[in-house]
N, C-alpha and C positions, 0 to 999 in steps of 0.2 A: 504494499499500500504506499504509494509515494503521492503526495500532493505537490504538484509543482505549479508555481507562480511564474509565467513567462509565456511566450509564444514560440511554438515550433514553427517551421515553414508550413503554410497552409497547404493541406491536401484534403482530399474527399474523405470525410469519415462519419460515422454514425456512433453516437455515445449516449449511454444513460448510466444511472448508478442506482437503480432501485431494484434490488433483487434480480439483476440482469444476467448472472452467470451462475452455473451450478456451484462454483467455488465460494461465491458471496453468500448463496442460500445455505450452504453447508457451515459457513463459519461467518455469522454476522458481526464478529469482532473485526473483520477486515472491511466492512461495508461502509465507506464514507458517505454520511447522510448529506452534509453541507459543508462548505468551507467559506468562511467570512473573513475579510480583511478591511481594516479601516484605520486611518490615521487618527490619532488622539487630537483633541482640540489645541494642544500645545504645539503641534506640528513637529514634535521631535520624538513621537513614540508611535510604534505601529502595533495594533492589536490583531492577533490571528486567533480564530475559533475554527476548530474542526470538530465536527461531531460524528459519531458513528451510531449504526443501528444497534449494535450489541450493547450489553451492559458493562463491558470492559474492553480494553484494547488488547489484542493478541500479542503474546510475548515473542511470536515468530516474526513479527513485522516491525519495519522502520518507517516512521512518518518522516518525510523530508520535504522542507520548504525552501524553494530557490527564490530569494527577494532581490529584485533589481531595483536600484534607485538611481536618480539623478536629479539636477536642478529643473529640468523641463521634462514634460512628458514625452516619452519616445527617445531621450537622450540619456540612456543608461551610463552611468560613470562608476557604478560599483554593484557587486553582486555579493550576497551573504546567503550562507546555507545554514539552516537549522535542521539537526537531525535528532529525532527523539525515538527511544526504545522504552519499552515497558517490560523489562525483564522478568518481574515477579509482582505479585499482588501488592498494589499501593506503592509501588516504587517506579518513579520516572527517572530517566537518565536522557537529558537533552544537552545538546552541544551548540552553541552559537559560533559556527566557524571554528577557528582555534583560539577565539578571544575569550570564551567564558564557557562554563558548564555548570549545570544545576542537577544534582542527583539526590534523590530522597523521597520522602512521603509528600506528595504534591496534593493530597486529597483535602487539605484544610482549605477553607474559603480564601485564605491569603496566599495559598500556593507556596511554591519554594523560589528563592531567588538564587541566580547564578552567584558562584564564588566571587567574581568581579563585579557584581551589581549591574550587569548589562541587560539582563532580562529576567522575566518571572514566568514560572509555569504552573498551571492548575490542571489536575486530571480528576475528573469526577463528574457526578451527576448534576445536571442543571436543568431547570425547567425550560423546555424549548416550545413556545407557543406556536411555532410554525412546523413542528414535527410532521412529517408526512408518514402516516400510517398506512403503508401500501396494501398490506393484507386487508386491513378494515376497509379502505376505499374500494378495493375490488369486491368485497363482500356486499357492500352498499350497493355498488353498480349492478351486481348480479340480481339483487331484489328488485332494483328498479327496472332493469331489462326484462326479467321474468314478468313483471306487472305489465309492461308495455306489450309483450308477447301475448298475454292473456287478455289484452283489449282495453287497458287503461286509455282513457281519452286524451286528447290534447287541446290546448286552448287555441285562439286564433292566431297567436304568434308561433304555434308548433311546440310550445313547452308542454310536459306532461303534467297531467292533473291526477295525483294519486289520492286514494280515499285515506282516512285517518289512519287506520290500521297499517296500511303499506307505508305511509310516511313514518310512523313510529318505528316499524321495522328497518327502515332505511337509516334512520338516526341511531338506532340501537346496534344495528349491525357491526359497524366499525368498533364499537366497545366490546362486543362478544368476540371479534376475530382479531382482537389485538396481539394476543401471544400465541 
């Protein structure tokens, strides 16, 4: 599992990251859900967040971030690599190039700071209001499609009109199919 920030030469490609391969289905600890990056308001700090579908990160994988920076967009002047491994439960081992390293229990809200205070790491559960529950979504779609096949009517815009029981099942379906 490598998260790479940067552009490779553009070629024709099709990609998805939601239960898209047998390997990911077999090991949700390797399924990256989302990757977020934003600059802090002080203009001096970069925040990176990577979330996974599993409840912990696999000890067999390295998470690698390649970060390019420069004074102007498109004018890269420097590249920094962050490599994180999670060799055992509650142990994070992250390196900021050859400049700094943070190793230890990063599960506390404050995380752990690198030995030279260049970065901070947190590993643990957080509430993700945008989490995409793929299995639950597919279960809800199935309920809706079955209702349409059985003759559910549509409004003048073509949108389905479900009876109250079907609507309750659609909303409850994702909760039931979550795990």
